N, C-alpha and C positions, 0 to 999 in steps of 0.2 A: 277852507272847509271842504271836506269830502262827503258827498252824499252817498250813503250806502243803503238807501231806502229800498231799492230794487235788487239788492244783492241776493242771489238765490242760495248762497252758502249759509249754512247754519253754524252757529258758534259751538265749539267743542266744550261741553260742560266740564270736562276733565281739566280744562285750562282756566276755569272760572276764578280760581284763586289768583292767578296771574292778572286777570282782568281787574279784580278788585285792587290789587297792588298798583297796577299801572294807572288806574284812574286817579290816584293821588300823586302822581309824578308829573313833572314838566317834561315836555318833549325837548325843549331847548332851555338850557340853564342860562339866565340873563348875564351872569358873571363871566361867561365865556365869550360874549359878544365883543367884537373889536372896537365898537364905538360906545360912547357914553349916553346914547339916547335911551330914554325910558322905553322899555319894551314890555308889553303885557305877557304874562306867562302863558305859554301855550301848553295846554293840557289835552290829554285824551278826552274826547267827549263821549259820555255814556248816556244814552237816552234813559228816561225814567221807565220806558217800556222795554228795557233790555230783557232778552229771553234767550234760552237755549233749550235744545231737546224738544220733546222727550226722547230718551234713549233707554232701552231696557237691556241690561247686561246679564247674560246667562252663562258667560264663560267661567266665572268664579263660583257658580252654583252647580249643584248636582241636577242634571237635566233629566235623568231617568232613574227611577227608584223602583225596587221590587218590594212588594208589600203583601205579606201573608194575611189570611183571614184572622180578624181579631186584633191586628196590630195597628199602630198609628205612626204617622210620620209628619214631618214639617218640610214644606217646599217654599223656597224664597226666590225673589227676583230683586235685582238692584236697578233702580230707576234714577237716571240723571236728567234733571229738568229745572229750569228757572223761568218763570215762577214754578213753585212746587206743583208737581203733576198729581192729578187724581188717579188712583190706581184701583182696579177691581179685577177679580178672577172670574173666568168663565170655564165651566165644565159641562160637557154634554149639551151645549147650547143654552145653559142656564147661568145667569149672572149670580155669582155667590156673594157679591157686595164688596164694599171697600174694606181694607184691612188696616190694622194699626201700622204706623210707620216708625222706623228707627233711623234717625239721621246719622250719616257716616261722614266724619271729618269735616268737609268743607261746606256742608249745607246744600250743595247741588246734587248730591247723591243720597238717595233714601232707599232703605232696604225694607221690602214688604214680604211678609211671611203668611202662610196659611196652614192651619192644622188639618190633616186629612186622617179620618178614622175609617178603617175598613170594617164593614159589617156584613152585608149580604151580596157583595160583589159589585155594588154600585159605585165604588170609589175608584175603580180602575178606568184607565183611559187618559185622554189628553186634558191638561190644564193650561189655560192661557192667562198670562199676566199682561193686562192691558193698561197702558199709561196714556193719559190725555192732558195736554198742556198747550196753551197758545194756539188752540185750534188744530193741533196736530196729534196724531195717535201713533203709538208704537206698541209692539207686543212681542212676547217670547213664549214659546211652548215648552211645557214640561210633561213628562209621562210617568204614570204609575202602572207597573206591570205585575202580573202574577209571578210567583217564584218559578224559575225554570227547574225542570226535573234533572237530577244528576244522571248523566249517562255513564255507563261503565267504560273504563279506559280501553282504548283500542289495543289489541294484542300486537306485539312486535312482529316485524316482517319475517324474522327467522322462525318464530313459532308458527305463524300462519303457513309458511312454506313447508315446515315439517309435517303439519297436519294434513296438507294436501298430498304430500308425497306418501305418507302412511296410508291414506285412503286409496290411492292408486295401486300401491302394492297389495293391499287387502283385496281389492276387486280382482286384480290379476290372479292371485292365488286361488280365490274362490271360483273363478271361471275355469281355471285349469283343473282344479280338483273335480268340478262338476263334469267337465269333458271326459276325464279319465274314468269316472264312475259309469257314465252312460256308455262309453265304449266297452268297458269290461262286461256290463250287463248284456250288450249286444253279442259280444263274443261268446259268452256262456250260453246264450239262447241258441246260437248257431251250432254249438257243440252238442247240445241236448238233442236238437233236431236230427243231427247227423247220426247220433247213437241210436235214435228210434227208427231211422229209415235206412241206415247203411248196412253193409255186410258184417256178419259176426263170425268170429272163429270159435267153434264149439268143440271142446275136447270130449271124446266119447270113449268110454271103457266098455270092452266087449269080453265075453267069456273065452276060455282057452280053446273051445271047439271051433272058434271062427279062425279063418286062415290069417287074419290080420289082428295082431294084439292091440293095436292102438292106431287110430286114424283120425286125422283132422279134416274136417269138411268145411267148406265155405258155403254158407246158405246162399243159394241162387234161385230161390223160388220167386216167381213173378208176384209182385204185390203192387197195389196202387201207389205206394210211396217210393219204393226202391227201384222198381223196374227190373228186378233180378229174377233169375229162373233157376229152379231146382229140378234136376232131371228125374225121370221116372225110376230109373234104377237106384238112384240115391235114396228116393223115398222108400223103396222096398228094403234097402239095406238099413235105413234108420228104423223102420218098423221091426225088422228082425233083431236088431240090437236092443230094442226096447223090451223084447220078450226075455 
């Protein structure tokens, strides 16, 4: 006889069907013994207090659900335990109570579900499925989230590059055109100042009595702007021609 009272290992509830089958079988078949002595059948010994689990399986269930306002959903957890575990749900630190159980196949696994109705936003958050059996506890968390907003698709890299290139070209052309306009305005201003302050060629028509029929004079009179000088004789000639 092997004493496994202090065995720290737990029985795998998924193998419980094999345990039930093996409990009815002999470890040694008496007919295979080499002697004719009567041998008591050796069987696997199962204690009346046999137990396994609890274990909460969430891999086969949806662990995260998006729930819009006014909608409802059902979240479930599968618990493996012998004897049957007591299961309750916790949300926001509040125990929601025990739920109805649905036995799955072998009797060691039980599926527990809870109906969640979204009203004023209080249904969102974490839900815990807690199983208790043979002085042990196990739990699994599930989450209900608000629907995520759909983001616009990202533009392809080629389109993004084309947009950046076009922007650079536009800025270059704009700056170049602005520079040309400013330079043209400055050049025109300098030309106007030169015309107002520089020397002028004045054609003068005189009568036939004057010894010169036509003469061009360059104004050389001193002025604050030009710094030029007109001689005294030239002034007298200009006055004579004006008559």
